[in-house]
VMD Tcl script that draws the C-alpha trace (Angstrom):
set ca {
  {-5.44 -9.32 -33.26}
  {-5.45 -5.55 -32.95}
  {-3.23 -4.26 -30.24}
  {-5.58 -1.91 -29.08}
  {-7.76 -5.00 -27.66}
  {-5.29 -6.02 -25.55}
  {-6.36 -5.17 -22.41}
  {-2.98 -6.48 -20.75}
  {-0.71 -4.43 -22.58}
  {0.66 -2.17 -19.80}
  {4.09 -1.38 -21.59}
  {2.31 2.05 -22.46}
  {2.54 3.42 -18.40}
  {5.85 4.94 -18.82}
  {5.29 6.04 -14.98}
  {8.60 4.26 -13.48}
  {8.74 3.41 -9.35}
  {10.18 5.45 -6.91}
  {9.40 6.27 -3.34}
  {5.73 7.53 -2.78}
  {4.07 6.13 -6.02}
  {1.92 3.10 -5.90}
  {2.55 -0.64 -7.23}
  {-1.11 -1.87 -8.91}
  {-1.46 -5.77 -9.31}
  {-2.74 -6.65 -12.26}
  {-5.87 -8.92 -11.63}
  {-4.47 -12.55 -12.20}
  {-1.25 -11.72 -10.31}
  {-1.00 -14.84 -8.05}
  {-0.91 -15.45 -4.74}
  {-3.59 -13.94 -1.79}
  {-0.81 -11.62 -0.62}
  {-0.56 -9.44 -3.53}
  {-3.69 -10.44 -5.64}
  {-5.85 -7.03 -6.05}
  {-3.41 -5.57 -3.90}
  {-2.15 -1.53 -4.00}
  {1.39 -1.16 -2.49}
  {2.36 2.72 -1.76}
  {6.60 2.69 -1.85}
  {8.25 3.90 0.78}
  {11.55 3.42 -0.42}
  {12.93 2.79 -3.79}
  {16.71 2.55 -5.00}
  {19.28 0.52 -6.63}
  {19.61 -1.67 -3.78}
  {15.80 -2.55 -3.94}
  {12.24 -1.17 -2.60}
  {9.97 -1.59 0.09}
  {6.23 -0.92 0.13}
  {3.03 -1.21 2.51}
  {-0.46 -3.18 0.93}
  {-3.13 -0.46 1.67}
  {-6.11 -2.57 1.01}
  {-5.37 -5.94 3.03}
  {-7.36 -5.23 6.40}
  {-6.31 -8.17 8.68}
  {-9.37 -9.16 11.63}
  {-7.34 -6.97 14.05}
  {-7.00 -3.87 16.21}
  {-3.75 -2.58 16.95}
  {-4.84 -3.39 20.92}
  {-4.84 -6.97 19.72}
  {-1.42 -6.68 18.61}
  {-0.28 -4.45 21.21}
  {-1.54 -5.07 24.93}
  {0.49 -2.47 26.56}
  {-1.35 0.57 24.73}
  {-4.28 2.40 25.72}
  {-7.46 1.35 24.17}
  {-6.63 2.97 20.66}
  {-9.46 1.35 17.71}
  {-7.05 1.12 14.98}
  {-7.07 -1.97 12.29}
  {-4.05 -3.08 11.35}
  {-3.89 -4.10 7.79}
  {-1.25 -6.38 6.94}
  {1.16 -4.23 4.52}
  {3.17 -7.69 3.65}
  {5.13 -10.83 3.84}
  {8.34 -9.68 5.51}
  {8.37 -10.00 9.06}
  {4.86 -10.02 9.58}
  {5.49 -9.76 13.46}
  {6.33 -6.34 13.25}
  {3.88 -3.03 13.72}
  {4.61 -0.53 10.84}
  {2.71 2.74 10.74}
  {2.16 5.89 8.03}
  {1.09 9.11 9.51}
  {0.65 12.98 8.62}
  {1.64 14.21 11.83}
  {5.66 14.60 11.95}
  {5.48 17.29 13.76}
  {3.82 14.79 16.93}
  {6.47 11.99 15.89}
  {9.46 12.80 15.71}
  {12.41 11.17 13.53}
  {9.93 10.61 10.82}
  {10.42 9.58 6.81}
  {9.12 11.65 4.69}
  {7.55 9.92 1.81}
  {5.18 12.79 0.12}
  {4.61 16.38 1.11}
  {2.12 15.30 3.92}
  {2.93 11.49 4.15}
  {5.37 9.99 6.76}
  {6.53 6.70 7.88}
  {7.71 5.71 11.26}
  {9.31 7.67 13.69}
  {9.61 7.83 17.72}
  {6.94 4.78 18.85}
  {7.31 5.41 22.44}
  {6.33 8.96 22.05}
  {3.75 7.81 19.13}
  {2.65 5.60 22.67}
  {2.22 8.51 24.73}
  {-0.45 10.63 22.12}
  {-2.53 7.66 22.15}
  {-2.31 7.82 25.89}
  {-2.79 11.40 25.91}
  {-5.68 11.24 22.82}
  {-3.94 13.59 21.19}
  {-3.73 11.69 17.34}
  {-6.61 10.27 15.80}
  {-7.75 7.22 13.47}
  {-7.63 9.15 9.95}
  {-3.72 10.45 11.24}
  {-2.08 7.26 11.44}
  {-2.99 3.78 9.43}
  {-0.43 0.61 11.17}
  {0.63 -2.16 9.47}
  {1.58 -5.93 10.28}
  {4.93 -6.74 8.00}
  {5.54 -4.75 5.16}
  {6.38 -5.82 0.96}
  {10.02 -5.86 0.00}
  {11.87 -6.23 -3.53}
  {16.00 -7.18 -3.81}
  {18.32 -4.95 -6.01}
  {15.89 -5.50 -9.75}
  {13.26 -7.55 -8.56}
  {10.57 -5.00 -8.49}
  {11.50 -3.99 -11.84}
  {11.48 -7.31 -13.40}
  {7.95 -8.04 -12.10}
  {7.26 -4.28 -13.59}
  {8.57 -5.59 -17.04}
  {6.79 -9.16 -16.36}
  {3.49 -6.57 -16.35}
  {2.55 -8.20 -12.93}
  {2.41 -4.69 -11.73}
  {1.28 -1.18 -12.76}
  {2.87 1.98 -11.24}
  {0.96 5.25 -10.91}
  {0.21 7.80 -8.11}
  {-2.66 8.06 -5.06}
  {-3.54 11.45 -3.57}
  {-2.46 11.14 -0.02}
  {-5.52 11.90 0.99}
  {-6.66 7.76 -0.70}
  {-3.12 6.70 0.75}
  {-4.92 6.99 4.53}
  {-7.96 6.35 3.83}
  {-8.85 3.40 6.22}
  {-12.24 2.26 4.46}
  {-10.53 1.84 0.55}
  {-11.39 -1.93 0.04}
  {-11.89 -0.62 -3.54}
  {-8.97 1.38 -4.22}
  {-7.65 -1.14 -6.41}
  {-10.68 -0.54 -8.86}
  {-11.04 2.83 -8.05}
  {-7.60 3.37 -9.07}
  {-8.11 1.52 -12.77}
  {-10.86 3.22 -13.65}
  {-9.28 6.39 -13.01}
  {-6.19 5.49 -15.23}
  {-8.98 4.38 -18.09}
  {-8.29 3.27 -21.31}
  {-7.44 -0.80 -21.50}
  {-6.88 -0.76 -17.37}
  {-10.53 0.57 -16.82}
  {-11.43 -2.71 -17.95}
  {-9.09 -5.00 -15.36}
  {-11.51 -3.68 -12.72}
  {-14.83 -5.60 -13.38}
  {-12.35 -8.83 -14.26}
  {-14.15 -11.58 -12.26}
  {-11.75 -12.70 -8.54}
  {-11.95 -16.09 -9.90}
  {-11.05 -16.60 -13.81}
  {-13.10 -19.62 -14.24}
  {-16.34 -17.87 -14.05}
  {-15.50 -15.90 -17.05}
}
mol new
graphics top color blue
foreach p $ca { graphics top sphere $p radius 0.5 }
foreach p [lrange $ca 0 end-1] q [lrange $ca 1 end] { graphics top cylinder $p $q radius 0.2 }
display resetview
């Protein structure tokens, strides 16, 4: 078979994983947690990697999880299977939330949670500035690199506006279409390969 027709061949993508890049799951990656997921890497080193699944909303709002907060109607996303009883957050307001970790030029992770609660109480932060996650995705040393080599993940980049968009259920397909080539065909694969 001609190599150009091998739509699962992703070795040609030479983008390396690093903080601020995204992982796009191949179409038939097993498991509910990572099936058709897009994950933002917030840490990557020779010790391992950490990231948050961007396109798996839970049925909960922040107030369902943290009942001591003032009313703040914000979706909670399932960030991954690790420590999924903890809340994590990405935001674009490091000047308001001290002790945040920079991920991209205008995207930050975490920070002083007590100050965040006060910002919510005073209505000085809104939904387009922050995203909440229950749990995170984690890989031990060398694990993510091995999964990329096995073609489980495609490494790419996304604009920070796309990363912060709460309504991004179709981010997986859009990301693949933007990459073009064989990758745009992945976006049309049925979720159930038995329907093919």
